[in-house]
Biopython code that builds the backbone (N, CA, C, O; Angstrom):
import numpy as np
from Bio.PDB.StructureBuilder import StructureBuilder

atoms = [
    (1, "MET", "N", (9.910, 9.565, 10.404)),
    (1, "MET", "CA", (9.598, 9.648, 9.492)),
    (1, "MET", "C", (9.032, 11.030, 9.140)),
    (1, "MET", "O", (7.886, 11.175, 9.565)),
    (2, "ASN", "N", (9.502, 12.028, 8.513)),
    (2, "ASN", "CA", (9.034, 13.208, 8.157)),
    (2, "ASN", "C", (8.698, 13.374, 6.451)),
    (2, "ASN", "O", (9.233, 14.128, 5.639)),
    (3, "PHE", "N", (7.842, 12.587, 6.298)),
    (3, "PHE", "CA", (6.416, 12.785, 5.275)),
    (3, "PHE", "C", (5.476, 12.691, 5.417)),
    (3, "PHE", "O", (5.046, 11.763, 6.103)),
    (4, "LYS", "N", (4.472, 13.818, 4.705)),
    (4, "LYS", "CA", (3.121, 14.470, 4.638)),
    (4, "LYS", "C", (2.932, 14.492, 3.305)),
    (4, "LYS", "O", (3.579, 15.212, 2.545)),
    (5, "PRO", "N", (2.075, 13.739, 2.973)),
    (5, "PRO", "CA", (1.213, 13.822, 1.944)),
    (5, "PRO", "C", (0.202, 14.736, 1.393)),
    (5, "PRO", "O", (-0.785, 14.826, 2.123)),
    (6, "LEU", "N", (0.153, 15.495, 0.238)),
    (6, "LEU", "CA", (-0.397, 16.282, -0.055)),
    (6, "LEU", "C", (-1.770, 16.159, -0.445)),
    (6, "LEU", "O", (-1.914, 15.110, -1.073)),
    (7, "GLY", "N", (-3.093, 16.960, -0.300)),
    (7, "GLY", "CA", (-4.282, 16.845, -0.922)),
    (7, "GLY", "C", (-4.816, 15.859, -0.602)),
    (7, "GLY", "O", (-4.722, 15.538, 0.582)),
    (8, "GLU", "N", (-5.688, 14.877, -1.662)),
    (8, "GLU", "CA", (-6.428, 13.825, -1.928)),
    (8, "GLU", "C", (-5.104, 12.304, -1.820)),
    (8, "GLU", "O", (-5.453, 11.256, -2.363)),
    (9, "ARG", "N", (-3.814, 12.344, -1.174)),
    (9, "ARG", "CA", (-3.157, 11.273, -1.362)),
    (9, "ARG", "C", (-2.910, 10.902, 0.337)),
    (9, "ARG", "O", (-3.070, 11.667, 1.289)),
    (10, "VAL", "N", (-2.381, 9.182, 0.356)),
    (10, "VAL", "CA", (-2.116, 8.272, 1.140)),
    (10, "VAL", "C", (-0.718, 7.632, 0.782)),
    (10, "VAL", "O", (-0.246, 7.223, -0.279)),
    (11, "LEU", "N", (-0.286, 7.695, 1.945)),
    (11, "LEU", "CA", (1.315, 7.242, 2.028)),
    (11, "LEU", "C", (1.268, 5.537, 2.843)),
    (11, "LEU", "O", (0.891, 5.349, 3.999)),
    (12, "VAL", "N", (1.670, 4.644, 2.051)),
    (12, "VAL", "CA", (1.407, 3.290, 2.497)),
    (12, "VAL", "C", (2.244, 2.505, 2.125)),
    (12, "VAL", "O", (2.943, 2.659, 1.123)),
    (13, "GLU", "N", (2.289, 1.231, 3.153)),
    (13, "GLU", "CA", (3.674, 0.313, 3.357)),
    (13, "GLU", "C", (2.450, -0.907, 2.698)),
    (13, "GLU", "O", (1.354, -1.108, 3.219)),
    (14, "ARG", "N", (2.906, -1.519, 1.613)),
    (14, "ARG", "CA", (2.369, -2.836, 1.162)),
    (14, "ARG", "C", (2.155, -3.913, 2.404)),
    (14, "ARG", "O", (2.999, -3.670, 3.266)),
    (15, "THR", "N", (1.554, -4.697, 2.669)),
    (15, "THR", "CA", (1.379, -6.064, 3.311)),
    (15, "THR", "C", (2.221, -7.208, 2.695)),
    (15, "THR", "O", (2.313, -7.320, 1.473)),
    (16, "GLU", "N", (2.988, -8.268, 3.768)),
    (16, "GLU", "CA", (3.689, -9.140, 2.812)),
    (16, "GLU", "C", (2.491, -9.943, 2.226)),
    (16, "GLU", "O", (1.287, -9.836, 2.460)),
    (17, "VAL", "N", (3.222, -10.841, 1.336)),
    (17, "VAL", "CA", (2.373, -12.067, 0.676)),
    (17, "VAL", "C", (3.050, -13.544, 0.823)),
    (17, "VAL", "O", (4.199, -13.973, 0.931)),
    (18, "GLU", "N", (1.699, -14.115, 0.770)),
    (18, "GLU", "CA", (2.400, -15.482, 1.228)),
    (18, "GLU", "C", (3.101, -15.911, 0.181)),
    (18, "GLU", "O", (2.701, -15.584, -0.937)),
    (19, "ASN", "N", (4.363, -16.778, 0.319)),
    (19, "ASN", "CA", (5.165, -17.224, -0.574)),
    (19, "ASN", "C", (4.915, -18.645, -0.760)),
    (19, "ASN", "O", (5.814, -19.285, -1.306)),
    (20, "LYS", "N", (3.691, -19.346, -0.350)),
    (20, "LYS", "CA", (4.004, -20.491, -0.705)),
    (20, "LYS", "C", (2.152, -20.340, -0.962)),
    (20, "LYS", "O", (1.473, -19.468, -0.421)),
    (21, "THR", "N", (1.579, -21.473, -1.959)),
    (21, "THR", "CA", (0.289, -22.072, -2.159)),
    (21, "THR", "C", (-0.319, -22.743, -1.160)),
    (21, "THR", "O", (0.455, -23.331, -0.405)),
    (22, "ALA", "N", (-1.545, -22.839, -0.910)),
    (22, "ALA", "CA", (-2.584, -23.281, -0.428)),
    (22, "ALA", "C", (-1.842, -24.993, -0.360)),
    (22, "ALA", "O", (-1.769, -25.535, 0.743)),
    (23, "SER", "N", (-1.463, -25.537, -1.291)),
    (23, "SER", "CA", (-0.945, -26.756, -1.587)),
    (23, "SER", "C", (0.218, -27.014, -1.324)),
    (23, "SER", "O", (0.671, -28.157, -1.385)),
    (24, "GLY", "N", (1.006, -25.805, -0.930)),
    (24, "GLY", "CA", (2.523, -26.120, -0.347)),
    (24, "GLY", "C", (3.699, -25.890, -1.352)),
    (24, "GLY", "O", (4.855, -26.271, -1.170)),
    (25, "ILE", "N", (3.224, -25.199, -2.455)),
    (25, "ILE", "CA", (4.331, -24.821, -3.455)),
    (25, "ILE", "C", (4.739, -23.481, -3.342)),
    (25, "ILE", "O", (4.140, -22.433, -3.587)),
    (26, "ILE", "N", (6.016, -23.742, -2.872)),
    (26, "ILE", "CA", (6.559, -22.294, -2.798)),
    (26, "ILE", "C", (6.647, -21.388, -4.107)),
    (26, "ILE", "O", (7.020, -21.747, -5.224)),
    (27, "ILE", "N", (6.279, -20.316, -3.763)),
    (27, "ILE", "CA", (6.405, -19.534, -5.252)),
    (27, "ILE", "C", (7.976, -18.513, -5.328)),
    (27, "ILE", "O", (8.316, -17.917, -4.305)),
    (28, "PRO", "N", (8.578, -18.436, -6.228)),
    (28, "PRO", "CA", (9.630, -17.782, -6.077)),
    (28, "PRO", "C", (9.513, -16.008, -6.194)),
    (28, "PRO", "O", (8.559, -15.462, -6.747)),
    (29, "ASP", "N", (10.696, -15.236, -5.552)),
    (29, "ASP", "CA", (10.297, -14.000, -5.130)),
    (29, "ASP", "C", (9.918, -13.247, -6.963)),
    (29, "ASP", "O", (9.104, -12.325, -7.006)),
    (30, "ASN", "N", (10.424, -13.630, -8.003)),
    (30, "ASN", "CA", (10.254, -13.127, -9.120)),
    (30, "ASN", "C", (9.036, -13.444, -9.839)),
    (30, "ASN", "O", (8.844, -12.818, -10.882)),
    (31, "ALA", "N", (7.839, -14.643, -9.329)),
    (31, "ALA", "CA", (7.257, -15.095, -10.033)),
    (31, "ALA", "C", (6.033, -14.239, -9.181)),
    (31, "ALA", "O", (4.931, -14.317, -9.722)),
    (32, "LYS", "N", (6.079, -13.588, -8.160)),
    (32, "LYS", "CA", (5.008, -13.296, -7.277)),
    (32, "LYS", "C", (4.706, -11.970, -7.683)),
    (32, "LYS", "O", (5.597, -11.208, -8.056)),
    (33, "GLU", "N", (3.176, -11.551, -7.623)),
    (33, "GLU", "CA", (2.640, -10.362, -7.992)),
    (33, "GLU", "C", (2.712, -9.349, -6.555)),
    (33, "GLU", "O", (2.867, -9.740, -5.398)),
    (34, "LYS", "N", (2.595, -8.360, -6.898)),
    (34, "LYS", "CA", (2.999, -7.496, -5.622)),
    (34, "LYS", "C", (1.187, -7.199, -4.729)),
    (34, "LYS", "O", (0.131, -6.885, -5.278)),
    (35, "PRO", "N", (1.382, -7.383, -3.671)),
    (35, "PRO", "CA", (0.152, -7.035, -3.197)),
    (35, "PRO", "C", (-0.663, -5.654, -3.532)),
    (35, "PRO", "O", (-0.071, -4.595, -3.740)),
    (36, "GLN", "N", (-2.168, -5.793, -3.563)),
    (36, "GLN", "CA", (-3.128, -4.777, -3.651)),
    (36, "GLN", "C", (-3.617, -4.432, -1.988)),
    (36, "GLN", "O", (-4.548, -3.671, -1.728)),
    (37, "THR", "N", (-2.801, -5.145, -0.956)),
    (37, "THR", "CA", (-3.297, -4.425, 0.216)),
    (37, "THR", "C", (-2.215, -3.988, 1.084)),
    (37, "THR", "O", (-1.178, -4.650, 1.056)),
    (38, "ALA", "N", (-2.303, -2.882, 1.925)),
    (38, "ALA", "CA", (-1.544, -2.022, 2.358)),
    (38, "ALA", "C", (-1.806, -1.407, 3.461)),
    (38, "ALA", "O", (-2.988, -1.085, 3.582)),
    (39, "LYS", "N", (-0.848, -1.027, 4.630)),
    (39, "LYS", "CA", (-1.444, -0.200, 5.719)),
    (39, "LYS", "C", (-1.148, 1.232, 5.432)),
    (39, "LYS", "O", (-0.141, 1.627, 4.845)),
    (40, "VAL", "N", (-2.059, 1.934, 5.871)),
    (40, "VAL", "CA", (-2.109, 3.356, 5.620)),
    (40, "VAL", "C", (-1.006, 3.901, 6.941)),
    (40, "VAL", "O", (-0.977, 3.503, 8.106)),
    (41, "VAL", "N", (-0.211, 4.870, 6.310)),
    (41, "VAL", "CA", (0.960, 5.521, 7.074)),
    (41, "VAL", "C", (1.069, 6.927, 7.620)),
    (41, "VAL", "O", (1.565, 7.466, 8.610)),
    (42, "ALA", "N", (0.289, 7.340, 6.381)),
    (42, "ALA", "CA", (0.372, 9.267, 6.376)),
    (42, "ALA", "C", (-0.877, 9.021, 5.629)),
    (42, "ALA", "O", (-1.145, 8.057, 4.912)),
    (43, "ILE", "N", (-1.870, 10.446, 6.024)),
    (43, "ILE", "CA", (-2.817, 10.810, 4.952)),
    (43, "ILE", "C", (-2.768, 12.101, 4.593)),
    (43, "ILE", "O", (-2.438, 12.778, 5.567)),
    (44, "GLY", "N", (-3.012, 12.967, 3.300)),
    (44, "GLY", "CA", (-3.238, 14.236, 2.958)),
    (44, "GLY", "C", (-4.262, 15.342, 3.632)),
    (44, "GLY", "O", (-5.032, 14.599, 4.241)),
    (45, "ASN", "N", (-4.602, 16.356, 3.812)),
    (45, "ASN", "CA", (-5.019, 16.643, 4.274)),
    (45, "ASN", "C", (-6.240, 16.979, 3.726)),
    (45, "ASN", "O", (-6.875, 17.821, 4.361)),
    (46, "LYS", "N", (-6.773, 16.514, 2.642)),
    (46, "LYS", "CA", (-8.273, 16.361, 2.208)),
    (46, "LYS", "C", (-8.421, 14.927, 2.052)),
    (46, "LYS", "O", (-8.326, 14.596, 0.870)),
    (47, "VAL", "N", (-8.574, 14.201, 2.659)),
    (47, "VAL", "CA", (-8.202, 12.734, 2.923)),
    (47, "VAL", "C", (-9.550, 12.781, 4.205)),
    (47, "VAL", "O", (-9.513, 13.494, 5.208)),
    (48, "GLU", "N", (-10.742, 11.772, 3.812)),
    (48, "GLU", "CA", (-11.737, 11.691, 4.984)),
    (48, "GLU", "C", (-12.254, 10.478, 5.389)),
    (48, "GLU", "O", (-12.725, 10.184, 6.488)),
    (49, "ASP", "N", (-12.079, 9.573, 4.063)),
    (49, "ASP", "CA", (-12.583, 8.330, 4.242)),
    (49, "ASP", "C", (-11.737, 7.081, 4.899)),
    (49, "ASP", "O", (-12.186, 5.961, 5.141)),
    (50, "VAL", "N", (-10.322, 7.582, 5.140)),
    (50, "VAL", "CA", (-9.286, 6.561, 5.602)),
    (50, "VAL", "C", (-8.677, 7.436, 6.518)),
    (50, "VAL", "O", (-8.664, 8.666, 6.575)),
    (51, "LYS", "N", (-7.932, 6.137, 7.571)),
    (51, "LYS", "CA", (-7.261, 7.152, 8.468)),
    (51, "LYS", "C", (-5.964, 6.039, 8.778)),
    (51, "LYS", "O", (-5.875, 4.855, 8.453)),
    (52, "VAL", "N", (-4.980, 6.940, 9.559)),
    (52, "VAL", "CA", (-3.591, 6.110, 9.713)),
    (52, "VAL", "C", (-3.971, 4.965, 10.296)),
    (52, "VAL", "O", (-4.817, 4.817, 11.178)),
    (53, "GLY", "N", (-3.176, 4.005, 9.657)),
    (53, "GLY", "CA", (-3.639, 2.385, 10.481)),
    (53, "GLY", "C", (-4.540, 1.692, 9.520)),
    (53, "GLY", "O", (-4.159, 0.559, 9.222)),
    (54, "ASP", "N", (-5.089, 1.894, 9.243)),
    (54, "ASP", "CA", (-6.344, 1.377, 8.219)),
    (54, "ASP", "C", (-5.734, 0.415, 7.417)),
    (54, "ASP", "O", (-4.632, 0.736, 6.970)),
    (55, "VAL", "N", (-6.206, -0.777, 7.095)),
    (55, "VAL", "CA", (-5.460, -1.735, 5.666)),
    (55, "VAL", "C", (-6.391, -1.654, 4.570)),
    (55, "VAL", "O", (-7.529, -2.120, 4.634)),
    (56, "ILE", "N", (-5.950, -1.109, 3.638)),
    (56, "ILE", "CA", (-6.765, -0.888, 2.173)),
    (56, "ILE", "C", (-6.543, -1.967, 1.189)),
    (56, "ILE", "O", (-5.701, -2.858, 1.296)),
    (57, "VAL", "N", (-7.446, -1.788, 0.143)),
    (57, "VAL", "CA", (-7.396, -2.442, -0.918)),
    (57, "VAL", "C", (-7.145, -1.304, -2.006)),
    (57, "VAL", "O", (-7.640, -0.206, -1.751)),
    (58, "PHE", "N", (-6.476, -1.441, -3.112)),
    (58, "PHE", "CA", (-6.135, -0.189, -3.707)),
    (58, "PHE", "C", (-5.904, -1.249, -5.142)),
    (58, "PHE", "O", (-5.577, -2.434, -5.090)),
    (59, "GLU", "N", (-6.169, -0.463, -6.358)),
    (59, "GLU", "CA", (-6.611, -0.804, -7.810)),
    (59, "GLU", "C", (-4.849, -1.273, -8.241)),
    (59, "GLU", "O", (-3.929, -0.631, -7.733)),
    (60, "GLN", "N", (-4.626, -2.187, -9.001)),
    (60, "GLN", "CA", (-3.294, -2.850, -9.100)),
    (60, "GLN", "C", (-2.762, -1.831, -10.166)),
    (60, "GLN", "O", (-3.413, -1.107, -10.920)),
    (61, "TYR", "N", (-0.927, -2.016, -9.979)),
    (61, "TYR", "CA", (-0.640, -0.934, -11.173)),
    (61, "TYR", "C", (-0.542, 0.366, -10.705)),
    (61, "TYR", "O", (0.134, 1.069, -11.456)),
    (62, "ARG", "N", (-1.105, 1.099, -9.444)),
    (62, "ARG", "CA", (-1.242, 2.672, -9.147)),
    (62, "ARG", "C", (-0.298, 3.096, -7.970)),
    (62, "ARG", "O", (0.104, 2.393, -7.043)),
    (63, "GLY", "N", (-0.040, 4.420, -8.232)),
    (63, "GLY", "CA", (0.691, 4.883, -7.174)),
    (63, "GLY", "C", (2.284, 4.790, -7.735)),
    (63, "GLY", "O", (2.821, 4.096, -8.599)),
    (64, "THR", "N", (2.738, 5.767, -6.874)),
    (64, "THR", "CA", (4.074, 6.087, -7.243)),
    (64, "THR", "C", (5.036, 5.462, -5.832)),
    (64, "THR", "O", (4.903, 5.878, -4.682)),
    (65, "GLU", "N", (5.873, 4.522, -6.214)),
    (65, "GLU", "CA", (7.002, 3.967, -4.992)),
    (65, "GLU", "C", (7.980, 5.029, -4.622)),
    (65, "GLU", "O", (8.541, 5.804, -5.397)),
    (66, "LEU", "N", (8.109, 4.951, -3.288)),
    (66, "LEU", "CA", (8.749, 6.052, -2.498)),
    (66, "LEU", "C", (9.552, 4.846, -1.407)),
    (66, "LEU", "O", (9.097, 3.889, -0.782)),
    (67, "LYS", "N", (11.322, 5.578, -1.571)),
    (67, "LYS", "CA", (11.797, 5.046, -0.296)),
    (67, "LYS", "C", (12.395, 5.997, 0.878)),
    (67, "LYS", "O", (13.368, 6.740, 0.757)),
    (68, "LEU", "N", (11.659, 5.825, 1.954)),
    (68, "LEU", "CA", (12.256, 6.320, 3.047)),
    (68, "LEU", "C", (12.941, 5.730, 4.029)),
    (68, "LEU", "O", (12.690, 4.566, 4.343)),
    (69, "GLU", "N", (13.764, 6.354, 4.559)),
    (69, "GLU", "CA", (14.557, 5.314, 5.820)),
    (69, "GLU", "C", (14.750, 3.937, 5.614)),
    (69, "GLU", "O", (14.601, 3.124, 6.527)),
    (70, "GLU", "N", (15.171, 3.532, 4.121)),
    (70, "GLU", "CA", (15.827, 2.217, 4.223)),
    (70, "GLU", "C", (14.355, 1.314, 3.614)),
    (70, "GLU", "O", (14.384, 0.301, 2.915)),
    (71, "LYS", "N", (12.936, 2.150, 4.201)),
    (71, "LYS", "CA", (11.941, 1.377, 3.653)),
    (71, "LYS", "C", (11.011, 1.596, 2.452)),
    (71, "LYS", "O", (10.621, 2.748, 2.262)),
    (72, "GLU", "N", (10.652, 0.725, 1.706)),
    (72, "GLU", "CA", (9.447, 0.740, 0.400)),
    (72, "GLU", "C", (8.094, 1.443, 0.868)),
    (72, "GLU", "O", (7.318, 0.790, 1.566)),
    (73, "TYR", "N", (7.830, 2.569, 0.558)),
    (73, "TYR", "CA", (6.141, 3.012, 0.299)),
    (73, "TYR", "C", (5.729, 3.332, -0.942)),
    (73, "TYR", "O", (6.439, 3.641, -1.899)),
    (74, "LEU", "N", (4.259, 3.225, -0.879)),
    (74, "LEU", "CA", (3.642, 3.824, -1.798)),
    (74, "LEU", "C", (2.735, 4.939, -1.897)),
    (74, "LEU", "O", (1.883, 5.004, -1.011)),
    (75, "ILE", "N", (2.738, 5.862, -2.818)),
    (75, "ILE", "CA", (1.685, 6.770, -2.492)),
    (75, "ILE", "C", (0.888, 6.759, -3.712)),
    (75, "ILE", "O", (1.232, 6.613, -4.885)),
    (76, "LEU", "N", (-0.613, 7.005, -3.008)),
    (76, "LEU", "CA", (-1.780, 6.393, -3.961)),
    (76, "LEU", "C", (-2.409, 7.712, -3.755)),
    (76, "LEU", "O", (-2.111, 8.448, -2.814)),
    (77, "ASN", "N", (-3.421, 8.036, -4.796)),
    (77, "ASN", "CA", (-4.356, 9.110, -5.244)),
    (77, "ASN", "C", (-5.646, 8.114, -4.189)),
    (77, "ASN", "O", (-5.834, 6.904, -4.055)),
    (78, "ILE", "N", (-6.336, 9.369, -3.592)),
    (78, "ILE", "CA", (-7.336, 8.393, -2.556)),
    (78, "ILE", "C", (-8.383, 7.798, -3.684)),
    (78, "ILE", "O", (-9.176, 6.974, -3.229)),
    (79, "GLU", "N", (-8.488, 8.070, -4.959)),
    (79, "GLU", "CA", (-9.587, 7.723, -5.941)),
    (79, "GLU", "C", (-9.083, 6.174, -6.380)),
    (79, "GLU", "O", (-9.773, 5.358, -6.991)),
    (80, "ASN", "N", (-7.599, 5.968, -5.875)),
    (80, "ASN", "CA", (-7.409, 4.616, -6.467)),
    (80, "ASN", "C", (-7.699, 3.260, -5.125)),
    (80, "ASN", "O", (-7.516, 2.042, -5.117)),
    (81, "VAL", "N", (-8.196, 4.198, -4.166)),
    (81, "VAL", "CA", (-8.588, 3.207, -2.918)),
    (81, "VAL", "C", (-10.006, 2.597, -3.110)),
    (81, "VAL", "O", (-11.065, 3.213, -3.232)),
    (82, "ILE", "N", (-9.800, 1.259, -3.111)),
    (82, "ILE", "CA", (-10.893, 0.373, -3.636)),
    (82, "ILE", "C", (-11.962, 0.392, -2.421)),
    (82, "ILE", "O", (-13.166, 0.625, -2.530)),
    (83, "GLY", "N", (-11.170, 0.063, -1.117)),
    (83, "GLY", "CA", (-12.045, 0.153, -0.051)),
    (83, "GLY", "C", (-11.088, -0.426, 1.477)),
    (83, "GLY", "O", (-9.974, -0.949, 1.442)),
    (84, "VAL", "N", (-11.821, -0.171, 2.586)),
    (84, "VAL", "CA", (-10.880, -0.547, 3.916)),
    (84, "VAL", "C", (-11.451, -1.823, 4.352)),
    (84, "VAL", "O", (-12.614, -2.220, 4.293)),
    (85, "MET", "N", (-10.075, -2.549, 4.934)),
    (85, "MET", "CA", (-10.803, -3.869, 5.494)),
    (85, "MET", "C", (-10.969, -3.913, 6.930)),
    (85, "MET", "O", (-11.514, -4.881, 7.460)),
]
sb = StructureBuilder()
sb.init_structure("model")
sb.init_model(0)
sb.init_chain("A")
sb.init_seg("    ")
for serial, (resi, resn, name, xyz) in enumerate(atoms, 1):
    if name == "N":
        sb.init_residue(resn, " ", resi, " ")
    sb.init_atom(name, np.array(xyz, "f"), 0.0, 1.0, " ", f" {name:<3s}", serial, name[0])
structure = sb.get_structure()
């Protein structure tokens, strides 16, 4: 992949969500919420708190979706990252 975020941005790939509840009920795709955790794929030159490979938690409904090489990614401002797991 040939993409480098600029400034205080990170490129992340969302983690998969479990498709059934603890009691075994299967959740259909259209009823699932998008996960708020993701793996960091690339970082901008002004990002200090996270590194490539970290799993982060970010604010819901934030970021810009981007499709690169048939994979879906999310570009987030570092201020929307809540923490590192």
